[in-house]
N, C-alpha and C positions, 0 to 999 in steps of 0.2 A: 461337239462346239467352241467356237477358242475363249480366250478367259483375258478379255483383255479390258480396258477401260480409255473412253474417250478423250481426246482435247477438248476443250468447244472452244471459240475465239468471244470472246464477253460480249461483245453485241455483232450487228453486223456490218460493221467497221473490221473487218478480220483480219487486216495485213498490221493491225497494231503492236507494237515489241512487247513481247510478253514477257522474254528472254531475254537482259540485260548487265551488264557488267558496273555496278558503282567505278569512273575517274579513283575516287579518293581512296575506299578501301578496298579496291578488288575483289570486293562478295560479289560472291551469284544470287540475284534476288530470282524468283521467278512467284511470277501475278497471278493466283489462278485462278482458273475461268471453268466458266461454268458444267463443265464437265469431268474435271479431274480431283483426282483425291490421292490423299498424300500415297499410300504406294507404289501407286503412277509416279512423280514424285519425284520418291525414294529411289525408284528405278532408273525415272531420264539420267540422274544427276549420278548413278551406285552410289548411291549413299542405303544407309538402313531409314527406317520411317521411326523406328525409336533415336537415329541421331536428328534428326530433325525435326520431329516436334520439342526434346529438349533443348535443342539450341532456338527455337525458338517462342518458350514456355506453349506449346499446343496441351491441353490440360486434355483433349479427346482430338484422338487422329484421326475417327469417324467424323469430325465437325469439324470443316471448313469451308467455304465462303467465298462468292468469284469478286475478283477486286484485293482480296487477301493477298501482301506480299510476303513471302515467306524467304530469309534470306539460307541460302544452305548451307551444310559447314567445312571450311574446305579443308584442305587435303589429309590433314592432319586428324582429320574424324574429328575436329572439338565441339560443343555440343553444352558450349553458352557457360562451362564452369569445368569443367574438363577435359584429359587429353584423347591420343588416342584410345580406342577399348573402354568410353564409360558411357556412362549415360545418366540425364537427372533425373531423377524420381518425379511423376509427380501426381498432385491428390487422386489417390482411387488404384492405385500402382501397387498391383503383389509381386514378389520374389519370383513365384509360379509362371505368371502373367510376361514383366521381363524376360526370365528365362526363353519360353518358350517364343516369343518375338525374335533373340537377338540367336536363336537357335542351339544352346550352354541347356547341360542341367545345373534345374534351381539348385544343386547343390556343390555343384563352381561355382560359381555365382557366389554361394554363401563363403564358399572354400576365399576365392579368391576377393570377399571382404572386409576375413572374420568377422564375420555375420554369424554365433552362435544359434539366436532364436530365427527364422525365418518369416516369422507372421510381423518383428518387429522393421518396417519400415519407416522412412521418414519422407516425408513434399518435401526437394531438394535436398536429397541429400545425393551426392556423385556417385554413382556404382559405378568399380570398374569390371566390363566385360570381359572375359579371359578370352573370346576367339568371336569373330564378327562375325555374321548374319551374313548366307551364300546361298542367294535365290537359285530351286531345281531349278535343273534347265529343261529350256520349254517341248513341248513334246511331239515329234515329228509328227508329221501330216498325211497323213493316205488319201490317197487318192479316192476323191467317193463319187458312191457310180451317180448315175444322173434320174433326180426327183421323177418320176410321169405322175402328172396329175394335172389335167386337164383347165381344169378350167382356174388352177389356181394358178397357172403357167398364161392364162390367160386372162387374169388379172391383172400378170405384175407386169404384163406387154403390154395395157393400158395405163396402168398406172406410170411406167416408163416412159411411155410417147409423152403423156402430159405434162411429168416434170423434166421432158426433154432431155431421154438417159437413152444409151444405148440397153436397150431389153437384156441384154444378154451378158450384159455386166452385172443387168441387175442381179440377172439369176445365176452369174455367178458366182456371185459374193453370198447371195441366200440360200445357198448351195453348202458351198467350205463351209457357212458360219454355225446353220441351221437342220442341212438337209429339207428346207421349206416345212418347218413342226413350227407354229407359234405356241405348240407350249413348251418351248425350248427354251428355260432359265437355267441362265450360266449362277454359277453362287458369287459370283462377283454380279452380279444384274443386271448380265445383258440376257432383255427381252426379243422373243419370240422370231420370224420366220427373218427378218435382219439385225438380230441380237442388237438391238439399242438399247442404250444406258441408259438408265435413269435423267442423268445430268441430260443426255444430249437430247429424250425426248422433252427437261423444262424450256430447256434453249432454243427449242423452238418453238416448239406453244408460246414462246414468251417472247419472241425476237423475231422470228422468223413470220407461223403463221398467222399467227395472236389468237388462238383460240385453243381448246384444248383435241387430245383425241381418247381413241380407249386401244390404247398398244395392246395390252395383258390380255384382251379378249377379240380382239380383230385385225384379220390379216392386211386385209385394207385396208386400215389407217396405219399400221405398222409396217406394210411396206413404203406408203408413201411418204413419212417419216423417214427411215429408211432409203427412201431413192431420191429426195428432199436434202438428204445429208450428202449423199455422195454428190449430186450436183454441185452443192455451195463448194467443196472439195474436186473437185472438174476444176470450174474455174479459180480455186485462188493458185491449183497447179497447172498453169495454164492449157489444161484437160490431157495434160500426158495419164496417161490411164494407172503405171506402173504406181509411177507416187500420190496417186486422187487414192487408189490401193491401201496403198502404204498408208495414205493419212488415217485412211478408212479406220485399221488395226489398232495403229497407236497415238491418232491424235493430230491433230493441224501443225501444232503448234512445234515440238520436237522437228514434225518432216518438214517444217520451213527452215526451223535451224539447225539442217541435216543431219541430226542428232536422229538416231535410228536404234531399236530396240535388236541385242541380237535373230528375233525368229522374224523380222519386219521379213526381209526376205522371202524365205523362206513360204514366208500366207501369202505376202503376193504375187509369187511367182504358183506358189496353187492354181489364187483365182482368171488371174489368165491365162496357167498352161490349162483350168477345166473351163474356162465360156469358151477357146478357139478350139477344144474337142468336143461340147453340146454346140455351142451357138457362134460359129465363127461368122 
């Protein structure tokens, strides 16, 4: 299954500028939307989670909220108190935890900062990080087999027509995402057949549909959410399949800004190839 997080618009006005540059400070700022995670934002701007969290005084990287404005550290990787290769200790941090997030050993972190007792660090302390985090290369996608489930395919067809989306495109995304498995849940939190993210579900429930769905147990609800989200992305990308599928994978905000993950092309090409092979 595909591991990614979607960037969602904060409201139905999808074309609001979510990424902008201050004319005074030239600091890049990112406005958090419903499906954002700090790791996603870090990947978009080629920073580490620790850099962005430290720079913005974010105590818990798992807790960011729609509408929150996050400033992206400059090219020198500064974190509001240190230079390149630094990290500002947050309450609750441990040296081993920081080391794990930055892909260095605890002993290397101790040595770089002259720390004799790994249990003794304090909030606000600026640590020198000996090496920056490098994200692992994304796995190459393999061409999936065509799922065979007549009743499920009929259901996808019905929902796709209901949402005004070509059924073959919905089925191709579902094939690449989960192989049509409703019980597929990634460690990033993507759920079910369409691998919808919890943030995506929340936004669709509150801002689009106005009622709750049972996306974990109901294949119908899961496909309905994914198909509606795809319809929105198609509308926002002028009906362009490649860009809509890219946005489904990496989010609308970076796609509209012309920012693409290294593996986005592989994903979008695979989805469109699957559609052409199985549902032309």
